[in-house]
N, C-alpha and C positions, 0 to 999 in steps of 0.2 A: 196432932193437928186434925181438926174436923174437916170432913170433905165438903166441897162446894156442892150444894143441892140446887139443881136447875129444874124449874117446873114450867111446862108450856107445851105448845103445839109441836108436832113433828111432821115433817113432810120430806119427800124425796125430790131433790133437784137433779134434773138431767139436762146436760148440754149436748145437743147433737150438732156437731160441726160438719159443714159441707159447703156445697156451692149451688148457686142458682144462676144458670146460664142459658136457660131456654124456657119456653112456655109450653103448656099442654097443647096438643093438637086439637082437642075437642072442647077446651074451655080457655078463656084468656086468664089463666092462672099460672104462676111460676112453678117450676118443678125443682124440688130440693133434692140434691144427690148427697146422701149422708156419707161422710168419709170416716168419722170417728165419733165415739160417744163417751162421755164421762158422767159419773154420778157422785153425789155428795149428800150428806144429810142437810136438811134445811130447817128453818125456824129455830126453836129452842135447842134442837139437836145440834145445829151448827154452833150455837153459843157454847154448848157443852163440849164439843170437840175442840173448839178454839181454846177454851180454858184448860182442857186436858193436855194440849200440846205444850202448855207452859209449865207442866209438872204438877198441877193440882190433881188431887183425887177428886173425881167428879161423879155424882150420882144424878141421873136424869129421871124425873118423874113425868111420864107422858102416856098418852094413848096412842098405840100403834096397831094398825089393822093386821089381820091374819091373812095377808095376801103377799104376792111377790114383791111389791114395793116395800111393804113392811119388813119382809125378811131381809131385803137388801139394806134397809136402814139399820136393822139389828146387827148385820155383819159389819157395816161401816163403823158403828159405835163400838163394837167389840174390838175392831182393829185399832181404834183410838184410845182404848182403855177407859171407856165411859161405861159405868154400870147403869143399865136400863132397868128401872122399876116401873113396870107396866100396870095400867088399869086391868082388871081381870077380864071383863067382857066388853069387846068393842064391836058395835053393830055396823060399822062401816069400813070401807077400804081406806088405805093410807093415801092422803092427798099427794099429788105429784105436780110439780111445775116443770114443764118441758120446754126448753128454749132451743129453737132452730137458729143456728148462728152461721153467718158467713163472715169469716175473719173475726173482727172484734164487734161486729154489729149483730144484734138480735133481729132476725127477719120476722119471726112469729113466736108467740108463746102459747102453749097449749096447757090448760089446767085440767087435771083429772081429779074427780072425787073431792073437790074443794068446797062444795056446798054443805051447809049444816054445821053443827057443832056436836061435840061429845061431852056428856056429863056423866058423873058417877063418882064413886068413892075410890081413892087409891087403895091398893092392897096393903096387907100387913107390913111388908118390907118397906113400902113407901111411907107408911105411917111412922115406922120406926126411924127412918131417915129424917123425916120432918121433925120428929121429937128431938133427935140428936142435934139438929140444926137450931133448935129453939123456936121452931115454927109449929103451925097447926094446919091441918087440912080444913078446918072450919074457919070461915072468914071472921075476922074480928071487926069491931066497929071502925077502928082506925088502923090502917096498915101503912107501912112505909115502903116505897119501892127501892129505897136505898139500902144496900147491904154492906156498905163499907165506910171507910174514912177517907178524908182528903189530907194529903201530906203537904208540907210547906213547899215542896218542890213542884207542886201542881200535878201530883200523881194521885190516882185513886187506888186504894188498897182494900181488898176484900178481907173482912174480919175472919172468914172461915178458913181460907187457904193461903192468904198473904199475897195473892196475885196482884201485881201493880200494873197500871197502864196509864198513859198520859191522858189528862182531862182537857176538854175544851175550856177556854177561859170563861165562857158564859154559862157553864153548867153549874147549878147551885150545889154547894156542899151539903146542905140540908134541904130536903124536899119542901117545897112550898105547899101550903094547904090549898085545897081547891076553893074557888070563890064561894061555894055553897057552905063551907065550914068556917068562914071568917066571921 
């Protein structure tokens, strides 16, 4: 069975859980007392981890920075049995979304390194994974975002790994063409 190939952005999600029960003495700003911290992959890395937890072999093609956040993403992906195929040279740090939470409520979100985009060519291992999946790193004139089939039971099934999940009733089985191509 072919592996599921996921292509996309990678970021590190951090949840800092704590309490806000006082204000700064020098500014009218809340003071957040951190009690615990959790991290998880975000963006396409989260999709790859979720697919891997269902038993699929997953390869993730992504740009990950050579920084502490990028190293933590690599560790989390390895723990989840996701094979990371990286772009060779990344000129920026790994984006982070940091949520300060009290109970179930987000008090503040801090974004780090989220401006800009990364471009470049995937490395040889990524090119090979794309070829094995029947895809190409070069954009084609018409591409389909849909990688699976819809079953009679209202399930979506990935052609690559056989992963099934319930579909919303209003999700089309075949992607619609954009208005500019009609």
